[in-house]
VEXTOR-139680 format. One record per residue (C-alpha): residue in one letter; residue number from 1; y, x, z. Coordinates in pm, 1 decimal, padded with zeros to 6 digits. Each point is the difference from the previous one (the first is absolute). Layout:
BEGIN
<"A",NUM,<Y,X,Z>>,
...
//
This chain:
BEGIN
<"X",1,<-05861.1,-02036.9,03072.5>>,
<"X",2,<00362.0,-00077.4,00037.4>>,
<"X",3,<00109.2,-00174.3,-00319.4>>,
<"X",4,<00337.2,-00172.0,-00074.6>>,
<"X",5,<00013.9,-00363.3,00138.0>>,
<"X",6,<00124.4,-00225.1,-00276.9>>,
<"X",7,<00025.1,-00278.9,00255.3>>,
<"X",8,<00302.4,00157.4,00148.4>>,
<"X",9,<00152.0,00175.3,-00273.1>>,
<"X",10,<-00105.0,-00067.2,-00352.0>>,
<"X",11,<00246.8,00245.7,-00145.8>>,
<"X",12,<-00023.4,00333.2,00181.1>>,
<"X",13,<00286.2,00108.0,-00200.6>>,
<"X",14,<00227.5,-00253.2,00095.3>>,
<"X",15,<00311.5,00047.0,00205.9>>,
<"X",16,<-00019.1,-00073.3,00400.7>>,
<"X",17,<00133.1,-00348.1,-00018.9>>,
<"X",18,<-00190.9,-00123.0,-00300.0>>,
<"X",19,<-00309.4,-00099.9,00235.6>>,
<"X",20,<00184.1,-00280.5,00153.4>>,
<"X",21,<00093.7,-00163.2,-00335.5>>,
<"X",22,<-00369.0,00018.9,-00096.8>>,
<"X",23,<-00128.3,-00123.8,00362.7>>,
<"X",24,<00225.6,-00313.3,-00017.4>>,
<"X",25,<-00138.1,-00122.8,-00324.9>>,
<"X",26,<-00331.5,00021.6,00183.0>>,
<"X",27,<-00162.1,00264.4,-00173.5>>,
<"X",28,<-00294.5,00218.0,00152.2>>,
<"X",29,<-00243.3,-00211.5,00155.4>>,
<"X",30,<-00142.5,-00331.2,00102.6>>,
<"X",31,<00212.8,-00031.0,00294.3>>,
<"X",32,<00189.3,-00349.0,00038.4>>,
<"X",33,<-00196.4,-00147.6,-00252.6>>,
<"X",34,<-00139.6,-00348.8,00014.3>>,
<"X",35,<-00327.8,00133.5,00116.0>>,
<"X",36,<00116.9,00083.8,00339.0>>,
<"X",37,<-00032.1,-00339.7,00108.8>>,
<"X",38,<-00376.8,-00006.4,-00085.6>>,
<"X",39,<-00273.0,00170.8,00215.6>>,
<"X",40,<00006.8,00390.5,-00013.8>>,
<"X",41,<-00262.5,00202.0,-00166.6>>,
<"X",42,<-00087.3,00350.0,00156.4>>,
<"X",43,<-00151.6,00283.2,-00210.5>>,
<"X",44,<-00297.8,00148.9,00179.7>>,
<"X",45,<-00073.3,00349.9,-00133.0>>,
<"X",46,<-00295.4,00240.4,00083.3>>,
<"X",47,<-00322.0,00171.6,-00087.5>>,
<"X",48,<-00184.9,-00311.6,-00011.3>>,
<"X",49,<-00315.1,00184.9,-00133.3>>,
<"X",50,<-00008.5,00150.9,00392.4>>,
<"X",51,<00194.1,-00251.4,00191.1>>,
<"X",52,<-00068.5,-00344.1,-00150.2>>,
<"X",53,<-00085.2,-00131.7,00347.1>>,
<"X",54,<00298.8,00096.5,00155.2>>,
<"X",55,<00253.6,-00114.5,-00289.1>>,
<"X",56,<-00176.4,-00300.3,-00038.6>>,
<"X",57,<00041.8,-00066.4,00369.7>>,
<"X",58,<00363.4,00079.6,-00051.1>>,
<"X",59,<00024.3,-00261.0,-00286.0>>,
<"X",60,<-00181.2,-00270.4,00196.4>>,
<"X",61,<00230.7,00041.2,00288.8>>,
<"X",62,<00316.9,-00029.2,-00240.4>>,
<"X",63,<-00134.4,-00297.3,-00155.9>>,
<"X",64,<-00119.8,-00152.6,00370.2>>,
<"X",65,<00379.1,00001.4,00052.9>>,
<"X",66,<00089.8,-00190.1,-00341.1>>,
<"X",67,<00082.0,00315.7,-00202.0>>,
<"X",68,<-00129.8,00121.4,-00328.6>>,
<"X",69,<-00155.1,00293.7,-00092.3>>,
<"X",70,<00020.2,00227.6,-00329.1>>,
<"X",71,<-00266.6,00277.0,00008.2>>,
<"X",72,<00038.7,00329.2,-00137.8>>,
<"X",73,<-00307.9,00249.5,-00016.3>>,
<"X",74,<00100.2,00375.9,00001.4>>,
<"X",75,<-00348.4,00132.2,00021.9>>,
<"X",76,<-00157.8,00264.7,-00231.7>>,
<"X",77,<-00353.2,00013.8,00017.6>>,
<"X",78,<-00150.3,-00308.2,00108.7>>,
<"X",79,<00085.1,-00387.5,-00027.9>>,
<"X",80,<00078.9,-00262.3,00210.0>>,
<"X",81,<-00252.3,-00279.1,00085.1>>,
<"X",82,<00195.1,-00252.8,-00193.7>>,
<"X",83,<00284.9,00054.6,-00262.7>>,
<"X",84,<00344.2,00057.2,00135.6>>,
<"X",85,<00328.8,-00151.7,-00164.4>>,
<"X",86,<00105.8,00364.6,-00117.1>>,
<"X",87,<-00286.3,00206.9,-00077.2>>,
<"X",88,<-00034.2,00382.0,00027.0>>,
<"X",89,<-00015.5,00055.4,-00348.6>>,
<"X",90,<00355.2,-00193.3,-00044.7>>,
<"X",91,<00142.7,00238.2,00288.4>>,
<"X",92,<-00115.4,00311.6,-00182.5>>,
<"X",93,<00140.6,-00135.7,-00330.1>>,
<"X",94,<00333.9,-00067.0,00158.6>>,
<"X",95,<00013.7,00371.5,00056.0>>,
<"X",96,<-00061.9,00103.1,-00351.4>>,
<"X",97,<-00346.4,00080.2,00083.2>>,
<"X",98,<-00348.2,-00131.9,00053.6>>,
<"X",99,<-00286.5,-00012.1,00275.0>>,
<"X",100,<-00209.5,00222.7,-00217.4>>,
<"X",101,<00263.1,00274.1,-00007.9>>,
<"X",102,<00044.2,-00049.3,00363.3>>,
<"X",103,<-00359.7,00047.7,00063.8>>,
<"X",104,<-00005.1,00283.8,-00247.9>>,
<"X",105,<00274.1,00200.5,00161.2>>,
<"X",106,<-00279.1,00085.8,00257.0>>,
<"X",107,<00273.5,-00027.2,00263.9>>,
<"X",108,<00064.5,-00283.9,00262.6>>,
<"X",109,<00355.2,00107.6,00065.0>>,
<"X",110,<00074.0,-00011.6,-00376.7>>,
<"X",111,<-00188.5,-00356.7,-00040.4>>,
<"X",112,<00178.5,-00139.2,00278.8>>,
<"X",113,<00349.5,00114.9,-00115.4>>,
<"X",114,<-00083.5,-00170.1,-00334.7>>,
<"X",115,<-00087.7,-00305.3,00189.4>>,
<"X",116,<00342.5,00017.4,00199.4>>,
<"X",117,<00212.4,00039.6,-00280.9>>,
<"X",118,<-00169.8,-00292.2,-00191.2>>,
<"X",119,<00021.7,-00251.6,00333.8>>,
<"X",120,<00319.2,00107.5,00051.4>>,
<"X",121,<00132.7,-00120.4,-00360.8>>,
<"X",122,<-00204.7,-00343.2,00028.0>>,
<"X",123,<00107.2,-00072.5,00314.5>>,
<"X",124,<00364.1,00027.0,-00086.8>>,
<"X",125,<-00066.0,-00196.5,-00324.3>>,
<"X",126,<-00188.0,-00269.1,00205.6>>,
<"X",127,<00310.5,-00040.3,00228.7>>,
<"X",128,<00255.4,-00018.5,-00275.1>>,
<"X",129,<-00232.4,-00263.7,-00146.2>>,
<"X",130,<00033.0,-00191.5,00303.8>>,
<"X",131,<-00395.8,00002.5,00059.7>>,
<"X",132,<00041.7,00189.4,00309.1>>,
<"X",133,<00217.1,-00023.2,00331.0>>,
<"X",134,<-00144.4,00282.0,00204.8>>,
<"X",135,<-00275.2,00246.5,-00003.0>>,
<"X",136,<-00292.3,00148.1,00233.1>>,
<"X",137,<-00151.3,00305.1,-00042.9>>,
<"X",138,<-00354.1,00115.1,00196.4>>,
<"X",139,<-00112.9,00342.8,00013.7>>,
<"X",140,<-00091.3,00319.8,00155.6>>,
<"X",141,<00177.0,00334.2,-00116.2>>,
<"X",142,<-00079.2,-00062.9,-00358.1>>,
<"X",143,<00127.3,-00354.6,00009.9>>,
<"X",144,<00301.6,00051.4,00192.1>>,
<"X",145,<00095.2,00283.9,-00245.7>>,
<"X",146,<-00020.9,-00264.7,-00289.4>>,
<"X",147,<00150.2,-00266.7,00231.4>>,
<"X",148,<00339.9,00227.6,00014.8>>,
<"X",149,<00052.4,00011.6,-00345.3>>,
<"X",150,<-00092.4,-00384.3,-00045.8>>,
<"X",151,<00237.8,-00118.5,00267.4>>,
<"X",152,<00249.3,00271.7,-00082.6>>,
<"X",153,<00049.6,-00162.8,-00347.8>>,
<"X",154,<00107.3,-00354.8,00135.1>>,
<"X",155,<00353.5,-00059.7,00104.2>>,
<"X",156,<00133.1,-00019.1,00378.2>>,
<"X",157,<-00051.4,-00361.3,00104.6>>,
<"X",158,<-00338.3,-00065.7,-00139.4>>,
<"X",159,<-00225.5,00003.5,00293.5>>,
<"X",160,<-00258.6,00309.7,-00025.3>>,
<"X",161,<-00256.8,00067.1,00241.7>>,
<"X",162,<-00260.2,00294.6,00024.9>>,
<"X",163,<-00297.0,-00019.1,00213.6>>,
<"X",164,<-00104.8,00338.0,00073.0>>,
<"X",165,<-00242.7,00214.5,00167.4>>,
<"X",166,<00282.1,00266.7,00016.0>>,
<"X",167,<00312.7,-00239.6,00077.3>>,
<"X",168,<00272.2,00207.9,00182.8>>,
<"X",169,<-00180.2,00348.4,-00084.6>>,
<"X",170,<00178.0,00299.6,-00063.9>>,
<"X",171,<-00192.0,-00006.5,-00300.3>>,
<"X",172,<00222.5,-00245.7,-00177.0>>,
<"X",173,<00314.1,00187.9,-00156.9>>,
<"X",174,<00300.0,-00194.2,00100.1>>,
<"X",175,<00137.2,00025.9,-00354.8>>,
<"X",176,<-00241.2,-00209.6,-00114.0>>,
<"X",177,<00016.4,-00292.8,00240.0>>,
<"X",178,<00225.5,-00284.9,-00139.3>>,
<"X",179,<00281.6,-00077.6,00201.7>>,
<"X",180,<-00146.9,-00360.2,00116.7>>,
<"X",181,<-00386.3,00042.8,-00006.7>>,
<"X",182,<-00164.7,-00113.1,00289.7>>,
<"X",183,<-00329.8,00189.0,00111.9>>,
<"X",184,<-00293.0,-00100.5,00270.5>>,
<"X",185,<-00268.4,00227.9,00091.5>>,
<"X",186,<-00324.2,-00133.0,-00114.8>>,
<"X",187,<-00158.9,00099.0,00368.0>>,
<"X",188,<-00388.1,00038.0,-00036.1>>,
<"X",189,<00006.9,-00112.2,-00374.9>>,
<"X",190,<-00151.6,00324.8,-00163.8>>,
<"X",191,<-00294.5,-00180.7,-00119.9>>,
<"X",192,<-00104.7,-00360.3,00026.9>>,
<"X",193,<00127.7,-00308.3,00184.3>>,
<"X",194,<00015.3,-00029.4,00392.9>>,
<"X",195,<00189.0,-00181.9,00241.7>>,
<"X",196,<00248.3,00293.6,00049.8>>,
<"X",197,<00082.8,00046.9,-00338.7>>,
<"X",198,<00017.9,-00393.8,-00080.6>>,
<"X",199,<00284.4,-00012.6,00281.0>>,
<"X",200,<00208.4,00258.5,-00235.3>>,
<"X",201,<-00103.3,-00149.1,-00305.9>>,
<"X",202,<00080.5,-00374.2,00093.9>>,
<"X",203,<00343.8,00107.1,00153.5>>,
<"X",204,<00109.0,00186.2,-00325.5>>,
<"X",205,<-00120.1,-00316.2,-00213.5>>,
<"X",206,<00201.8,-00219.4,00219.1>>,
<"X",207,<00281.6,00221.8,-00001.9>>,
<"X",208,<00044.5,00079.4,-00386.1>>,
<"X",209,<00001.9,-00378.5,-00082.8>>,
<"X",210,<00242.6,-00088.7,00289.3>>,
<"X",211,<00223.6,00262.0,-00129.3>>,
<"X",212,<-00009.7,-00147.3,-00340.8>>,
<"X",213,<00082.3,-00337.3,00126.9>>,
<"X",214,<00282.5,00152.6,00219.4>>,
<"X",215,<00155.4,00264.7,-00196.4>>,
<"X",216,<00369.2,-00017.7,-00091.7>>,
<"X",217,<00003.1,00249.8,-00313.9>>,
<"X",218,<00311.5,00186.0,-00072.2>>,
<"X",219,<00211.1,-00204.8,-00258.2>>,
<"X",220,<00244.2,00270.6,-00073.6>>,
<"X",221,<00295.0,-00262.5,-00062.4>>,
<"X",222,<00221.1,00189.0,00158.7>>,
<"X",223,<00024.5,00396.8,-00075.9>>,
<"X",224,<-00155.5,00200.4,00275.8>>,
<"X",225,<00136.8,00305.8,00167.8>>,
<"X",226,<-00256.7,00228.7,00143.4>>,
<"X",227,<00114.8,00211.1,00325.6>>,
<"X",228,<-00174.1,00257.7,00208.2>>,
<"X",229,<00050.6,00013.7,00380.9>>,
<"X",230,<-00127.5,00038.2,00313.8>>,
<"X",231,<00031.9,-00200.1,00314.8>>,
<"X",232,<00362.0,-00102.0,00133.7>>,
<"X",233,<-00027.8,00254.0,00300.5>>,
<"X",234,<00041.7,00297.7,-00258.3>>,
<"X",235,<00151.2,-00162.9,-00321.5>>,
<"X",236,<00228.9,-00301.5,-00008.5>>,
<"X",237,<00149.7,-00057.4,-00344.2>>,
<"X",238,<-00245.1,-00257.7,-00089.9>>,
<"X",239,<00153.3,-00214.0,00261.0>>,
<"X",240,<00327.2,-00032.3,-00167.9>>,
<"X",241,<-00116.5,00044.2,-00347.7>>,
<"X",242,<-00264.7,-00264.3,-00044.7>>,
<"X",243,<00193.5,-00279.1,00087.7>>,
<"X",244,<00297.4,00143.8,-00242.1>>,
<"X",245,<-00216.8,00043.5,-00279.1>>,
<"X",246,<-00151.2,-00347.7,00038.5>>,
<"X",247,<00378.8,-00152.0,-00002.1>>,
<"X",248,<00039.2,00192.3,-00325.7>>,
<"X",249,<-00297.1,-00184.2,-00148.9>>,
<"X",250,<-00287.4,00278.4,00047.3>>,
<"X",251,<-00341.0,-00007.8,00190.3>>,
<"X",252,<-00077.0,00289.3,00199.1>>,
<"X",253,<-00357.7,00137.3,00085.9>>,
<"X",254,<00039.0,00286.5,00267.2>>,
<"X",255,<-00309.5,00235.7,00011.3>>,
<"X",256,<-00102.9,00180.3,00301.2>>,
<"X",257,<-00019.7,00379.3,-00106.0>>,
<"X",258,<-00292.3,00106.7,00189.0>>,
<"X",259,<-00243.0,00107.6,-00280.7>>,
<"X",260,<-00130.5,-00351.4,-00109.1>>,
<"X",261,<00324.7,-00161.9,-00022.0>>,
<"X",262,<00140.7,00265.4,-00184.1>>,
<"X",263,<-00290.2,-00023.0,-00280.1>>,
<"X",264,<00032.6,-00397.2,00002.8>>,
<"X",265,<00370.9,00074.8,-00074.3>>,
<"X",266,<-00065.0,00250.7,-00283.4>>,
<"X",267,<-00284.4,-00182.5,-00154.8>>,
<"X",268,<00240.5,-00298.8,-00044.0>>,
<"X",269,<00283.9,00195.4,-00099.3>>,
<"X",270,<-00223.4,00165.9,-00269.4>>,
<"X",271,<-00083.5,-00357.5,-00116.0>>,
<"X",272,<00375.5,-00103.0,-00040.7>>,
<"X",273,<00000.3,-00253.3,00292.2>>,
<"X",274,<00356.3,00101.5,00119.9>>,
<"X",275,<00346.7,-00023.9,-00134.6>>,
<"X",276,<00096.1,00280.9,00185.3>>,
<"X",277,<-00109.6,00210.8,00271.4>>,
<"X",278,<00168.0,00097.1,00350.2>>,
<"X",279,<-00249.7,00287.3,00091.6>>,
<"X",280,<00171.4,00092.4,00311.1>>,
<"X",281,<-00312.8,00139.8,00200.4>>,
<"X",282,<-00183.0,00242.0,-00230.8>>,
<"X",283,<-00150.3,00172.1,00312.4>>,
<"X",284,<-00325.3,00007.5,-00183.2>>,
<"X",285,<00112.7,00259.0,-00241.6>>,
<"X",286,<00032.6,00234.7,00280.6>>,
<"X",287,<-00329.5,-00146.9,00161.8>>,
<"X",288,<-00194.8,00112.2,-00337.1>>,
<"X",289,<00137.1,00340.3,00006.6>>,
<"X",290,<-00080.8,00088.2,00367.3>>,
<"X",291,<-00322.6,-00205.8,00044.4>>,
<"X",292,<00152.0,-00314.6,00157.0>>,
<"X",293,<-00067.8,-00372.2,-00066.0>>,
<"X",294,<00010.2,00037.9,-00398.7>>,
<"X",295,<00096.8,-00264.1,-00262.0>>,
<"X",296,<-00139.6,00247.7,-00282.8>>,
<"X",297,<00150.7,00245.4,-00207.3>>,
<"X",298,<00156.7,-00269.5,-00222.4>>,
<"X",299,<00202.5,-00109.5,00298.3>>,
<"X",300,<00379.2,-00065.0,-00157.5>>,
<"X",301,<-00088.3,00005.5,-00373.4>>,
<"X",302,<-00128.1,-00358.8,-00079.1>>,
<"X",303,<00342.4,-00154.7,-00021.9>>,
<"X",304,<00146.9,00286.4,-00205.3>>,
<"X",305,<-00271.7,-00026.3,-00241.0>>,
<"X",306,<00021.6,-00363.2,-00022.4>>,
<"X",307,<00373.7,00010.6,-00070.9>>,
<"X",308,<00121.7,-00166.6,00304.7>>,
<"X",309,<00330.4,00080.4,00181.4>>,
<"X",310,<-00045.4,00195.4,00298.5>>,
<"X",311,<00214.5,00024.9,00334.5>>,
<"X",312,<-00137.2,00309.9,00216.6>>,
<"X",313,<00068.7,00088.0,00348.6>>,
<"X",314,<-00189.2,00247.1,00223.1>>,
<"X",315,<-00099.4,-00210.8,00289.4>>,
<"X",316,<-00242.5,00185.3,00236.8>>,
<"X",317,<-00012.2,00298.7,-00280.6>>,
<"X",318,<-00019.6,00258.2,00299.8>>,
<"X",319,<-00314.5,-00160.9,00166.1>>,
<"X",320,<-00372.2,00028.1,-00056.8>>,
<"X",321,<-00228.2,-00313.9,00108.4>>,
<"X",322,<-00333.7,00062.7,00106.4>>,
<"X",323,<-00285.5,-00191.8,00134.7>>,
<"X",324,<00105.1,00048.6,00410.6>>,
<"X",325,<-00329.0,-00105.8,00162.0>>,
<"X",326,<-00177.3,00317.8,-00215.0>>,
<"X",327,<00251.4,00253.9,00169.8>>,
<"X",328,<00245.3,00212.1,-00177.2>>,
<"X",329,<-00146.2,00166.1,-00307.0>>,
<"X",330,<-00008.4,00369.0,-00003.2>>,
<"X",331,<00282.6,00066.5,-00271.3>>,
<"X",332,<00240.6,-00227.6,00232.3>>,
<"X",333,<-00103.6,00169.4,00340.0>>,
<"X",334,<00287.9,00134.0,00220.5>>,
<"X",335,<00290.2,-00245.0,-00160.6>>,
<"X",336,<00224.6,-00217.6,00175.5>>,
<"X",337,<-00212.5,-00358.5,-00048.4>>,
<"X",338,<00094.3,-00358.8,00044.5>>,
<"X",339,<-00265.9,-00252.6,00146.1>>,
<"X",340,<00072.8,-00335.8,-00178.7>>,
<"X",341,<-00300.1,-00147.9,00138.0>>,
<"X",342,<-00378.5,00056.9,00055.6>>,
<"X",343,<-00041.8,00005.5,-00371.6>>,
<"X",344,<00262.8,00167.7,-00134.3>>,
<"X",345,<00183.2,00335.0,00086.8>>,
<"X",346,<00276.0,00186.0,-00207.5>>,
<"X",347,<00036.6,00367.8,-00005.5>>,
<"X",348,<00356.5,00172.9,-00079.3>>,
<"X",349,<00025.0,00243.4,-00294.6>>,
<"X",350,<00158.5,00337.4,-00002.4>>,
<"X",351,<00332.5,00059.8,-00219.5>>,
<"X",352,<-00194.7,00161.5,-00268.5>>,
<"X",353,<-00271.8,-00266.1,-00028.3>>,
<"X",354,<00297.8,-00253.2,-00002.9>>,
<"X",355,<00119.6,00202.6,-00280.6>>,
<"X",356,<-00342.9,-00045.5,-00179.8>>,
<"X",357,<00022.0,-00369.7,00026.0>>,
<"X",358,<00330.3,00003.4,-00178.8>>,
<"X",359,<-00144.8,00191.3,-00284.0>>,
<"X",360,<-00292.4,-00237.1,-00005.4>>,
<"X",361,<00264.0,-00305.0,-00023.5>>,
<"X",362,<00204.0,00172.4,-00278.8>>,
<"X",363,<-00302.9,00063.4,-00210.2>>,
<"X",364,<-00126.7,-00338.5,00031.7>>,
<"X",365,<00325.4,-00161.9,-00086.8>>,
<"X",366,<00061.1,00236.2,-00303.1>>,
<"X",367,<-00199.3,-00203.5,-00208.9>>,
<"X",368,<00136.1,-00332.7,00046.0>>,
<"X",369,<00057.4,-00230.8,-00299.7>>,
<"X",370,<00276.9,-00235.8,00177.4>>,
<"X",371,<00312.2,00063.5,00215.6>>,
<"X",372,<-00083.3,00214.9,00331.1>>,
<"X",373,<00258.0,-00010.2,00311.8>>,
<"X",374,<-00079.4,00209.2,00293.6>>,
<"X",375,<00178.2,-00074.9,00319.1>>,
<"X",376,<00035.8,00308.4,00221.7>>,
<"X",377,<00110.0,-00138.0,00365.7>>,
<"X",378,<00106.4,00366.6,00146.2>>,
<"X",379,<-00013.9,-00117.7,00353.0>>,
<"X",380,<-00359.0,-00086.2,00020.0>>,
<"X",381,<-00286.8,-00183.1,-00152.2>>,
<"X",382,<-00195.4,-00158.8,00257.7>>,
<"X",383,<00092.1,-00137.4,00348.3>>,
<"X",384,<-00143.3,00285.2,00195.1>>,
<"X",385,<00193.9,00286.0,-00188.7>>,
<"X",386,<00355.1,-00132.2,00106.8>>,
<"X",387,<00190.8,00271.8,00176.1>>,
<"X",388,<-00135.8,00015.2,00348.5>>,
<"X",389,<-00313.9,-00196.8,-00108.1>>,
<"X",390,<-00338.0,00129.7,00109.4>>,
<"X",391,<-00088.1,00121.4,-00363.9>>,
<"X",392,<00338.5,00148.5,-00094.5>>,
<"X",393,<00013.7,00315.0,-00214.7>>,
<"X",394,<00345.7,00056.6,-00135.3>>,
<"X",395,<-00105.0,00327.4,-00192.1>>,
<"X",396,<-00314.7,-00169.9,-00135.5>>,
<"X",397,<00203.5,-00284.3,-00128.0>>,
<"X",398,<00261.2,00257.0,-00150.0>>,
<"X",399,<-00284.1,00160.8,-00180.4>>,
<"X",400,<-00107.3,-00322.3,-00159.8>>,
<"X",401,<00326.4,-00091.7,-00082.3>>,
<"X",402,<00075.0,00332.9,-00179.5>>,
<"X",403,<-00317.9,-00013.5,-00206.3>>,
<"X",404,<00082.2,-00366.1,-00115.7>>,
<"X",405,<00316.8,00109.9,-00128.8>>,
<"X",406,<-00117.5,00303.0,-00195.9>>,
<"X",407,<-00324.8,-00120.2,-00122.0>>,
<"X",408,<00091.8,-00352.1,-00103.4>>,
<"X",409,<-00067.5,-00053.0,-00359.6>>,
<"X",410,<00250.5,-00095.5,-00238.9>>,
<"X",411,<-00089.0,-00358.2,-00012.3>>,
<"X",412,<00030.0,-00072.2,00375.9>>,
<"X",413,<00308.7,-00081.7,00113.5>>,
<"X",414,<00043.3,00123.1,00374.3>>,
<"X",415,<00238.8,-00221.3,00224.8>>,
<"X",416,<00040.4,00197.6,00305.1>>,
<"X",417,<00103.8,-00221.9,00306.7>>,
<"X",418,<00166.8,00126.8,00310.6>>,
<"X",419,<-00207.9,-00215.3,00218.4>>,
<"X",420,<-00365.1,-00068.9,00148.6>>,
<"X",421,<-00234.2,-00225.2,-00206.8>>,
<"X",422,<00031.4,-00273.4,00240.5>>,
<"X",423,<00374.3,-00043.8,-00004.4>>,
<"X",424,<00161.6,-00272.2,-00160.2>>,
<"X",425,<00162.7,00236.1,-00238.7>>,
<"X",426,<-00326.0,00085.8,-00142.7>>,
<"X",427,<-00107.4,-00350.4,-00098.6>>,
<"X",428,<00355.5,-00047.8,-00132.0>>,
<"X",429,<-00028.1,00288.2,-00236.7>>,
<"X",430,<-00340.8,-00148.1,-00121.5>>,
<"X",431,<00117.3,-00352.2,-00055.3>>,
<"X",432,<00314.3,00143.6,-00180.5>>,
<"X",433,<-00210.5,00196.3,-00204.1>>,
<"X",434,<-00252.1,-00277.6,-00055.3>>,
<"X",435,<00262.2,-00255.1,-00095.1>>,
<"X",436,<00147.4,00262.3,-00265.5>>,
<"X",437,<-00336.7,00032.5,-00139.6>>,
<"X",438,<-00029.3,-00379.3,-00039.4>>,
<"X",439,<00323.2,-00018.4,-00151.5>>,
<"X",440,<-00057.5,00237.1,-00243.5>>,
<"X",441,<-00345.6,-00141.8,-00082.9>>,
<"X",442,<-00209.1,00275.2,00117.8>>,
<"X",443,<-00145.3,-00222.5,00249.8>>,
<"X",444,<-00126.8,-00343.9,-00199.1>>,
<"X",445,<00065.3,-00282.6,00197.8>>,
//
């Protein structure tokens, strides 16, 4: 389940700048209200029919540390030993269904999706009403599947913890993992309490309560610019742009475009969190095409759909990132590679593959509902591809530029820059267009 989040963008049809007016009025949640000075209440969710002992233990630890608990049962077949604050019947009804319908489906997957949808809607309501300040969900594969729905419904800044027997597993699809969720392996906890699993449960209970006390949730009092990049060794524009944008009264969030960072960027863009985006490291588009660290098929689409002005540049478009310690994937063997560290290695794309990346970018930008400026640095797009650099490929860069010129949709303003992406001329051009858009009201301040 991936529904619209009214806590962030109450009017999905609003212009990209309207969110700031709404957030400044305090609409959209409990954060910042008088109850923040009181003790914190944690939503403890799980299948209380089969994991009553474990969930009760979690609750006792939270209470023992001075917190409060609001319990939610997401069971289908059985009942908890004692009634929970939110019953399984209320959860099913919140999904527009019933426990009987879940049972009658005869399919546990269908049943748990009903409970996932209902628990997500109720958790969001509880947070908006100021009744909870954090959430912890316990489960195996079934409970973890539901936990991703529940946690995904809550905004950035609400502490969310998942205690799972499959934490960090490749079973978990990255596109369903919320940007700020915390996860801990439920070691030795598949069935019943023991000293090993108590260590995990007690840590998680203390962590979610401590997080709810310490968190500084986003206020969105200044308009936010969402930017993508990599480290300063390969892309440097953020070093100049961040302070300049802050001096102009904007906040800047820089996302590491290595798969999960791109997913978080797209999720927040889709929710209308940004006044504008500077998507200058769209390498994940090529990653998705050629089997690298993908941020999903929807990469570079959410800002356009949400009506957010976009500034785009092809930082590292020519590389495909893969997990270095796993070796080179078969489709990428025989290429020039750069080992960034023991975790991450990049393989160079050939000229025709770079053309494919350009076509994909153009297709993604064609449907944008707000202005798009594409900055095309014709002298190179990462520090390693400068003339004389270890990954320099003049023919490949030329092929990409040619494809962008010929395929660019009519709604995209292509600005060719006779410089490298890490040159001052690039950031000067970006700031000039940014200032123009602010003056014209394209970007709301």
